[in-house]
N, C-alpha and C positions, 0 to 999 in steps of 0.2 A: 825262933818264932819271927823275928825281926827280918831274918834273910829270906824265910819263907814268904813273908807277906811281901817283900820286894819281888821275889820272882814271880809271884801272882800278879801284882800289878804290871808289871813287866810283859808278862804274856796277854793280858788282856789289851795292853796297848799295841801291841803287834798284831792282836787278833782285829781290830779295830781297823788298824791300817790295811791289811789286808782285803776286809770288807770294803774299804772305801776304794781301793783300787780296781777290784772285781765288779763293783758298781758303777765305777766311770770309766775303765779303761778296759778294752775289748781286744781281741786278738783277729789278725787280719787272716782272712779266708782267698787262698788262691783261685786261680782258674782250673777248671777240670769237670769231669763227669760227661753224660751223652744227652744228646737233643735229639736221639733217633736219625732218621735221614738227614736231618739238618746239622749234625753235630759238625761236619767240615765246611759249612756255608757260614758266611757272617750274617750276625742276627739283624734283623730290621730296627732301624731308628724310628722314634714317634716321628711323626709327620708334623709339619710347622703348621702353627694355629693360622687358619685362612682368614684372610682379611677380606672385611666388609669394603666393597666398592662405594664410593660417594656418589655416584649417580650411576643409573640403571647402564647396563653394557648395550652397546649399540647392537651388536651381534645377536641380541635375544629380543629387544623391544623395537627399535628402530631402523629401518632401512636406510641405508646410507644415500646421500644424494646421488641422482641418476643425472647423467651426462645427455643434454639433448642429442638425439640422434639427427643424423644428418637428413635432410629432406630429400624425398625422392620425387621426379616429376611424374605426374599422372599420366596414363594412356592418352588422354583427350589432350593434353596439353601437348604431349609428343606428335599426336598426330595434325593439331592445328598448326605446330611449327614446321612438319613435313609439307602441309598443304600451301604455308604461305610461302616455302622456299621454292616449291615447284612452281608457283604463280610467278615468282620473282624470275626464277631462272627462265620460264617462259616467255616473261617479257622481254627481258635481254637478250634472248635468242632471237625472238621475233625482231627486235629492234635491229640487232647486228646482222643477223642472217636472213631474215625474211624481206621480201619485197626486194630484192636486189642490193641488200646490205645496207651501207652507210648513205649511198644515194636514192634508195627508195622512196623515202619520205615516210609520214605515218598516217595509217588509214583508220577507218572505224573499229575494227577488231583490236587494233593497237591502242586504241582509247580505251575499249572497254576492258582489255586485260589491264591496263595500267591501273584503272580505278578500281577493278575488284581487286587487283593485288594490294593496293594501298589500304583498301578498305579492311580486307584481312589481315594484312599487317597490324593495323591499329587496333582492331579487336582483340587480336592476339597479345598486345604488349598490354593494353588496358587490363585483362582479365589476369594478366600473370601479376600484374602490380596489386590487384584487389583481391587476390586468393590468400585466405589465411594461413600461417604456417600450420604443418601439422603436428598435433601434440607431441611432446617428448616420451611420454610413456605409452604411445602407441607402439613403437618397436621394442621397449623394455618390456611390457607385459602382453603385449598383443600374441592373437593366437595363429597369426600368418608367419611365414618364413623369418627367421632371424628373432624370433621372441625368446625371451628368457625367463626362465622360473624364478621365483626370488629364493627357491630352495638350494639352486645350483651354486649359487654365490658368484655367477659370472656375469659381466657386465656392470660392475660396480656395485650389484644389489647385496643385500643383507643374507649372511649365511646361518642357518639353523642348526645350532649345535645338539648333537644327541644326548641323552643323557647318560653319564657315566655309570658302569655296571659296578656291582658290588667288589670291595677290595678283598684282598688275601686274608686280612684280618677280619673283616664283616662275615666273611663264608664260615672262618673257622668258627668264630663266636657261635654262628647260627647253627652248625654241625653239633658243638658242644651242647647246645640250647636242647637240641632234640631228645636227649637224655636226661638233660639237668636243666628244666625250663626256668630255673631261679639262678641260674650263672650270671653274675654281673660282673664286666671287667674292672669297673671303678673300685667296687667293693674287693675285688680280687686283690689289685693293687695296694689296697690298705693293709691287707692282710700278710701281702708279701714283705712290707715294710718291718711287720712284728717279727716275722721269720727271719729277717735278715739280723735284728738285733739278739734274737734268741741263737742263732748258729754262732754269731760272733762271740758273745759270751760264754757259750759252751767251750769254743775254741781257747778264750783266754784262760779258762780252768782246766785246760788240757784235760778235759773228760768232755766227751762228746755222747755218752751214753744217754744223758736226758733228753736230745733230739734224735736218738736212732730212728724212732719211728716216724719222723719228719725227712728222710733221708731215704734215697734209692739205695740199694746194696751197693751198687757201684760209687755213687758219691759218698756213702759211708766209708769205704776203702779209701777213697782219695783223700778225705779228710784225716782220717786216721794216720796215713802215710805224712802226711805234711806234719803232723804232730810228732810223729816218730824222727823225722828229719831234723825238726828243732831240738829235741831232747839229745840226739847224737852229738849236734853242734854244741849243746850246751848254750841255747840263744833261746830266747822268749821275744815273741812279736806283739806290739801292744796297738790295739786303736782307739782313739779317742776323740771327743767333741765331734762326733758324727752329727753331719746336718744333711738329712736328704731333702733336697731340694726339689725332685721330680721323681714320681715313681709311676710310670705309665704301661699298661699292657701294650706290646706291638706285634705280638705274633700270638696265632692261636690254631691249632691245628690237630687231626685225628690221623694216625696210622697203627697198622697192625694191633687194633683193639685198644690203643691209649689216647687217652687226651692230652695234649701239650699247650702250655701257656708261658711264654716270656715275658718277663718283666724288665723294663729299662730304668735304672736307678742312676741319679744325676746328683752331684752334692759336693762336700769338701768334709774333710777328717783328717786328723793327725795320726798319722802311721809310721812307725818308727821300731826298729829291732835293738835289743839289749843283749850283751854278752853277761850270761847268768854267774860267773864267776867275778867280773869286775864292774858289772853293772853300767859300763861303757855302752853308749850308742854306737852300733856298728852299722846302721843302715836306717835313713829316715831322718825326722826331725821331732823332737818332744814339744815343739812351739809353733811351728809353720803349719799350717791347714795345707793339705793338699788336694787339687780337685781330682773328683774320681768318675767314672763312668763304667757301669758294670750291666750286664744281662744275666738275670738270673732265670733259668727254666724249671718249670715244675710239671710232673707227670702224675696221672692216676690211671686205671682202667676206667674205661668208657662209663660214664654214669655219674651220679652223685655220690662218689667215694672220697676219701680222704686224700689230698695232694701232698706230694712228696717232691722235695728238691733235688732235681736229678743232673741239674749243670749250672756252672759259673764260667763267663766268658768277660774278658775285661774288653772293652772299647779300644780300637785299633787309632 
């Protein structure tokens, strides 16, 4: 009786240890599966968080300073200059070549020409000094030749930015919501974290039958092959202390009657492989957490149908 009680007690202790290990340590799942037409393309990483500028953008709200345009002489001023120049030229010509050149003297006509020329020159110079400068905006926003529209961005004016179109993710979410209006990317990412834990736990128990209905047939075959390879090598892979710091939907699309959604996981975990016979660690570390980045893709027939894990990819 004493030996029988000791055996029962030892069995209970071993069972307790196994329960604790299964609850705290999971097996690692490696890459594999299918992402439809995107199987051979790199998954999209999450967009960086946009920063809010401390002040409004000049390109949207304020035009940049306009440099003063060079002043152009008016037609009247040009004409007066020409008349004055003509009068002065006629006066000089009359003095030099009229009435016998240098020795002919100055007559009444010469006096009239001199007085008229000096008067016109005085008026021309006075009007030129008193004329106000043309405003700078006349050439920048005027309607004549050389005017620049503030929409063009030329001449130092502000440019009007066109609104950005929907991203590939936004288009994909919109398409999925046409048949499933309740689809929520944030809620989907939260559910994907639970799926992450469930699949890892099934791999730790070396029995994935419990999550069979959450895997596509191709993914089921891939995970079963991983278990078979570990068993053949008499090794067991463990994952513990999983800390998922980020879980975001980064891709959503439809093809061939299927909805696809990819979730980006980022965090730290303990990942190691032991030899079943010796218990020695053959890969990884039992104590040092390692960072990880993975993309898990889920698929389903279009519409409000159950999602299934279809692919796992490790970030490069």
